[in-house]
C-alpha positions in Angstrom: 86.6 14.1 -5.6 84.7 11.4 -3.8 80.9 10.0 -4.6 78.2 10.1 -2.5 78.7 6.9 0.1 75.5 4.4 1.2 77.0 3.3 4.0 74.7 5.8 6.5 77.1 4.6 9.2 80.6 5.8 7.3 78.8 9.5 6.7 77.5 10.1 9.7 81.3 8.4 11.8 83.1 11.8 12.6 86.4 13.0 11.9 87.8 14.7 15.2 90.4 17.0 14.8 88.5 20.2 14.9 88.4 20.1 19.6 92.1 19.8 19.9 93.7 22.9 19.0 95.7 24.4 21.0 97.2 28.2 21.4 95.2 30.9 20.1 92.5 27.8 19.6 92.2 28.1 16.0 89.0 29.1 15.3 88.1 31.8 17.1 87.8 34.8 15.3 89.1 38.0 15.8 88.8 41.6 14.9 90.9 44.6 13.7 91.9 47.3 15.7 94.6 50.1 15.1 98.4 49.2 15.4 99.1 53.3 16.4 96.2 54.3 17.6 97.4 57.8 19.2 98.2 59.2 15.5 96.4 61.2 14.2 94.5 60.0 10.4 96.2 60.7 7.0 93.0 62.3 6.3 93.4 64.7 9.7 97.1 65.6 8.7 96.2 66.5 4.8 93.1 68.2 6.0 90.5 65.9 3.8 87.6 68.2 4.0 85.0 64.7 3.4 84.9 61.7 1.3 84.7 63.3 -1.8 88.0 64.8 -1.5 89.7 61.6 -0.6 87.6 60.1 -3.4 89.2 62.7 -5.9 93.2 61.9 -4.2 92.9 58.3 -4.3 92.3 58.8 -8.2 95.1 60.8 -9.0 97.3 58.6 -7.3 95.9 54.9 -7.7 92.8 54.9 -10.6 93.2 54.3 -14.3 96.4 56.8 -15.8 97.3 57.6 -12.1 100.5 57.5 -10.3 100.6 53.9 -9.6 99.5 52.7 -12.9 102.0 51.0 -14.5 100.7 51.6 -17.9 103.7 50.6 -19.9 104.8 48.2 -17.9 108.2 49.9 -16.5 108.2 48.4 -12.7 111.2 46.3 -13.0 111.5 42.7 -11.9 112.9 42.1 -7.9 115.1 39.4 -7.6 112.3 36.8 -5.8 110.5 34.2 -7.3 107.1 35.0 -8.3 104.9 32.1 -6.6 105.9 34.1 -3.7 103.6 36.7 -4.9 100.6 34.2 -4.6 102.1 33.3 -1.4 101.9 36.3 0.2 98.1 36.3 -1.1 97.6 32.8 0.6 99.2 33.7 3.6 96.8 36.8 3.5 93.7 34.8 2.9 94.6 32.8 6.2 95.1 35.7 8.7 92.5 38.2 7.5 89.5 39.0 6.3 86.7 42.1 6.6 83.6 41.7 4.5 82.1 44.8 7.0 83.9 48.1 6.5 82.4 50.3 3.3 85.2 51.0 0.7 82.9 54.3 -0.1 81.9 54.8 3.5 82.9 58.2 5.5 85.9 57.6 8.0 85.5 55.9 11.3 87.2 56.7 14.2 89.2 54.0 16.7 86.1 52.5 18.6 84.6 51.6 15.0 87.6 50.2 13.9 88.5 47.9 16.8 84.4 46.7 16.5 85.2 45.5 12.9 85.2 41.5 12.8 88.1 39.7 11.3 86.8 36.5 9.6 90.2 35.2 9.8 92.3 33.8 13.0 95.4 35.9 13.6 97.4 32.7 13.9 98.9 31.4 11.1 96.5 28.2 11.7 96.0 27.5 8.1 92.0 27.8 8.6 92.0 28.9 5.3 93.0 25.6 4.2 91.6 23.2 7.1 88.3 25.1 7.7 87.1 24.5 11.1 88.5 21.2 11.1 86.6 17.8 10.3 83.8 17.8 12.8 82.8 21.4 11.7 83.4 21.7 7.8 82.7 18.0 6.7 82.8 19.3 3.3 86.4 19.7 2.3 87.3 16.4 3.6 87.3 12.9 2.5 84.4 11.0 4.0 86.0 7.7 2.4 89.3 8.2 4.3 89.3 10.3 7.7 91.6 13.1 8.1 92.2 13.9 4.0 91.8 16.5 2.1 89.6 16.1 -0.6 91.7 17.0 -4.0 90.3 16.9 -7.1 87.6 18.0 -9.3 85.6 16.0 -12.2 87.2 17.1 -15.2 90.5 17.9 -14.0 92.1 15.8 -10.9 94.9 18.7 -10.8 92.3 21.0 -9.7 90.6 22.4 -6.4 87.9 20.4 -5.1 84.6 21.6 -6.5 80.5 21.2 -6.4 78.2 20.6 -9.4 78.6 25.2 -10.2 82.3 25.3 -10.5 82.6 26.8 -7.1 86.1 25.1 -5.1 85.2 23.9 -1.6 88.1 25.5 0.3 88.4 26.9 3.5 88.7 30.4 2.3 86.9 31.3 -1.1 89.4 33.7 -2.2 91.8 31.1 -2.7 90.0 31.2 -6.7 90.7 34.0 -7.4 93.5 33.0 -10.0 94.9 30.0 -10.9 97.9 30.9 -9.7 96.3 31.1 -5.9 94.5 28.1 -6.4 96.9 26.1 -7.0 98.9 27.1 -4.4 96.7 25.8 -2.1 95.7 22.8 -3.5 99.5 22.4 -3.1 99.2 22.6 0.7 96.4 19.9 0.4 98.2 17.6 -1.2 101.4 18.3 1.3 98.9 17.6 4.5 97.5 14.5 2.9 101.4 13.0 3.0 102.2 14.1 6.1 99.0 12.6 7.5 100.8 9.4 6.6 101.5 7.5 9.8 99.8 10.0 11.6 96.4 10.9 12.9 94.6 14.2 11.9 95.7 16.6 14.6 99.7 15.4 14.5 99.0 15.7 10.7 98.0 19.1 10.8 100.1 20.5 13.7 102.9 19.5 11.5 101.7 20.9 8.3 101.3 24.0 10.3 104.7 24.2 11.7 106.5 23.5 9.0 104.0 26.7 6.4 104.6 28.6 9.9 108.2 27.8 9.5 108.7 29.3 5.5 106.8 32.2 6.8 109.2 33.6 9.4 112.6 32.0 7.8 112.1 32.2 4.1 109.4 34.3 3.3 110.1 37.3 5.5 113.3 36.7 5.3 113.3 37.4 2.0 110.7 40.6 1.4 111.9 42.5 4.0 114.0 44.8 4.8 117.5 43.2 5.7 118.5 45.1 8.8 115.0 44.9 10.4 114.5 41.1 9.4 117.7 41.2 11.6 116.7 42.9 14.2 113.1 41.5 15.0 115.0 38.4 14.4 117.4 39.2 17.6 114.5 40.5 19.7 112.0 38.1 19.1 112.4 36.4 22.3 112.9 38.6 24.7 109.9 39.7 26.7 109.7 43.5 25.1 108.8 42.3 21.9 107.1 43.0 19.6 107.2 46.3 20.8 103.6 47.3 19.3 100.7 45.5 21.9 98.4 43.9 19.6 96.9 41.3 22.6 94.3 41.9 24.8 94.0 41.0 28.7 91.9 37.5 27.2 95.0 37.2 24.6 92.9 38.0 21.6 95.1 39.2 18.9 93.5 41.7 17.1 94.5 42.7 13.4 96.6 45.8 13.0 94.7 47.9 10.4 97.7 49.5 9.3 99.2 45.7 8.6 96.2 44.9 6.9 95.0 47.7 4.6 98.6 48.6 3.8 101.9 47.2 4.6 100.0 43.9 3.9 99.5 44.7 0.8 102.7 45.0 -0.9 101.7 41.7 -3.2 99.6 43.9 -5.4 102.7 45.8 -6.7 104.8 42.5 -7.1 101.9 41.0 -10.0 102.7 40.9 -13.2 100.3 41.0 -16.2 101.3 37.3 -17.5 102.6 34.5 -16.6 104.0 31.2 -17.4 101.7 28.2 -16.2 103.5 25.0 -17.5 105.8 24.5 -21.1 103.0 24.8 -23.6 101.2 27.9 -21.9 104.2 30.3 -21.0 102.3 33.2 -20.9 98.7 33.3 -20.2 97.6 36.8 -18.9 96.5 36.5 -14.6 92.9 36.7 -15.6 92.6 35.3 -19.3 89.2 35.7 -20.8 91.0 33.0 -23.4 91.1 30.2 -20.8 88.3 31.2 -18.8 90.4 31.7 -15.7 89.4 35.0 -14.7 89.0 33.8 -11.3 86.6 31.6 -9.2 85.7 28.9 -12.3 87.5 25.5 -13.0 90.9 25.1 -14.0 91.3 23.7 -17.2 93.9 20.9 -17.2 96.0 22.0 -19.5 97.0 25.2 -17.7 97.9 22.7 -14.5 100.5 25.1 -13.1 104.2 23.8 -13.5 105.6 25.2 -10.3 109.2 25.4 -11.7 108.2 28.3 -14.2 107.6 30.2 -11.4 109.5 29.2 -8.0 113.4 27.8 -7.9 112.6 24.5 -7.5 114.9 22.6 -9.9 119.0 24.1 -11.0 119.4 25.6 -13.9 115.2 25.9 -15.1 114.2 29.2 -15.6 111.6 31.1 -13.9 110.0 33.8 -13.9 110.4 36.4 -10.5 107.7 38.9 -9.4 107.5 42.6 -10.2 110.0 45.6 -8.3 108.7 46.2 -4.4 107.7 49.5 -5.4 104.4 52.2 -6.0 103.7 51.0 -9.5 101.3 48.1 -10.2 100.0 46.1 -12.9 97.3 46.9 -15.5 95.6 43.7 -15.0 94.8 45.4 -10.9 93.8 48.2 -12.4 91.3 47.2 -14.8 90.2 44.3 -12.3 87.2 41.4 -14.8 83.8 41.3 -13.6 84.4 38.1 -11.5 87.0 39.7 -9.0 84.5 43.5 -8.6 81.3 42.6 -10.4 79.5 43.6 -14.0 78.3 47.3 -12.4 82.0 48.2 -10.6 82.8 51.8 -11.8 86.2 52.6 -13.2 87.3 53.6 -9.7 86.6 50.7 -8.3 88.1 48.3 -10.6 91.7 49.3 -9.2 93.5 47.9 -6.6 95.6 50.8 -5.8 92.4 53.0 -5.8 90.7 50.6 -3.3 93.1 50.7 -1.2 94.4 54.1 -1.4 90.3 54.5 -0.6 89.7 51.9 2.2 93.1 53.5 4.1 90.8 56.7 4.4 87.7 55.2 5.4 89.3 53.0 8.4 91.7 56.3 8.8 95.1 55.0 8.5 98.0 57.6 9.4 99.9 58.6 7.0 103.8 57.1 6.3 105.7 60.2 8.3 103.7 59.6 12.0 104.3 55.2 11.7 107.6 56.2 10.6 108.2 58.7 13.8 106.2 56.3 15.8 108.8 53.3 15.0 111.8 54.7 15.2 110.5 55.7 18.7 109.8 52.5 19.0 113.8 51.8 18.8 113.8 50.3 15.3 116.6 51.5 13.0 113.7 54.0 10.9 114.9 57.5 9.4 111.2 59.2 10.2 112.4 62.1 7.6 113.9 59.5 4.9 113.7 61.1 1.2 111.5 59.4 -1.3 111.6 61.5 -3.9 108.4 62.0 -5.3 109.3 64.6 -7.7 110.8 62.0 -9.7 107.9 60.2 -10.0 106.3 60.5 -13.7 103.6 62.9 -13.7 103.9 64.1 -10.0 104.5 67.5 -11.0 101.3 67.4 -13.3 99.3 67.0 -10.3 97.8 70.4 -9.1 101.0 72.2 -6.9 98.7 72.3 -3.4 98.1 68.4 -4.0 101.2 66.8 -4.5 103.1 69.5 -1.6 100.5 68.2 1.2 101.2 64.6 -0.1 105.0 65.0 0.5 104.8 65.9 3.6 101.2 63.7 4.0 101.6 60.4 2.4 99.2 57.9 2.5 100.1 54.9 4.6 100.1 52.3 1.5 101.3 54.6 -1.2 104.4 55.9 1.2 105.5 51.5 2.1 105.3 51.5 -1.5 107.5 54.0 -2.9 110.0 54.0 0.3 110.6 50.3 -0.5 111.5 51.2 -4.7 113.8 54.3 -2.7 115.7 52.2 -0.1 115.7 49.0 -1.5 115.7 49.8 -4.4 112.9 47.6 -5.2 114.3 44.9 -4.2 112.4 44.5 -0.8 110.3 46.3 1.5 111.5 49.2 3.1 112.2 49.5 6.7 109.0 51.0 8.4 106.8 48.5 5.7 109.0 45.9 7.4 108.4 46.7 11.1 105.3 47.2 10.3 105.1 43.1 9.3 107.5 41.9 11.9 105.2 43.3 14.1 102.3 41.2 13.3 103.5 38.3 12.6 105.8 37.9 15.3 103.1 38.5 18.1 101.0 35.6 16.0 103.8 33.6 16.3 104.4 33.9 20.5 100.8 34.1 21.5 99.5 31.0 19.2 100.2 27.4 19.2 103.7 27.6 16.9 107.3 26.0 15.9 108.8 28.9 17.6 106.9 28.2 21.2 108.0 24.6 20.3 111.4 23.9 21.4 111.6 20.6 20.2 110.7 20.7 16.4 112.9 21.7 13.2 111.9 21.2 9.8 111.9 17.2 8.5 115.3 16.9 6.8 113.0 14.9 4.7 110.9 17.8 3.8 113.8 20.5 4.0 116.7 21.3 2.0 119.9 21.5 3.0 120.0 25.0 2.9 117.1 25.0 5.0 113.1 25.0 4.4 111.3 27.0 1.3 108.6 27.1 -0.1 110.7 25.1 -3.1 110.9 22.4 -0.4 107.1 21.6 -0.8 106.9 21.5 -4.5 109.5 18.7 -4.2 108.1 17.1 -1.7 104.7 16.5 -2.7 105.7 16.2 -6.6 108.6 13.1 -5.4 
């Protein structure tokens, strides 16, 4: 990290870039909305009486020892490299940030949802990396080398840049929640610093964004989405009537649907393992490991610098761990989250990410999974609204009071529905049809309405970055480490 610069003129020299963004401007933040504003809420269908009853149901399903708690680590592995768990988190932090809704509040109506600010731009512009650009976020950039991202800390050159309190100097503080997403942030900082060689800041930023967006659509979504739904979306993406859901207003502003942000895109939570390898010396560490002080929002010890070969298919014949299955089960680490994540005085319920997801779904008035499946089938997706999700086969399901589990089987909270769909319909290997359709609608909207590689017909991934089979996340690792 750069020290103080005694040349006052150099300190004041502007680093241009933030004023020339195109498309969605990459500066304007947005709002949340409903993808299906005309559907009744899950709470109305289930006949939830009040907030207290909603918390009881959320506790039965997502609390400690609840239906979604993978107490015995029964959830199998998927076939997807574990690094994509953290890439999904990284992408989420690039496009959504809700700091205004109340987890324990009463259910709010559609108008109130539409007024919730989204503090990230819904444009896959990497604002979690670039902030508002060198002019407006100068603390992210090297003052000696205009346009270059700061990397490294006082004690570890393989860490994020940090202030004297150990806080990461990055575009979104959530990308320091754990060492793996922190090191993924570092990967993209380094990718930018390689791509800026011989380019202006603006050209390098566009180049990095396009490579990133290409990976999101052609690698990440292709791996995690239902194959038939992904192929349908890819074939439709150039047609005027796709996406099917209208998420752009007359002023060309994209809203972020809560069906996506509060339910469908939270699939990454079910992929989390309790333990991961960091490198050859530390092949087993907890996600939030108190032994090393890696509970989040703190410096990464140099000894725990992540070797992505252990989490991603970077090298042939090098073993790597996989993510957990796409299903309704969540690792113990996420059911009992530590103080740095949730605060010292958090209740047992609030320490569970599954509980929080379900309760936030109630508070923001999400529809049931069954209603969303019907709505998407009506829009032309190959989805069976009557698909059987075999709830009675879930251990402990029939121990829930009969009236409750019967109502849940017919009116399932969207988050639980989508995760169970993935486990049953696609055997835990990828998302189910309904979850996939929601994701593809939103990502297609962002890519088609903002400055993106899809709108630049002359752009192709750099063959010096991409592999023989096209550009994937592992190629970024290989390129940065050359």
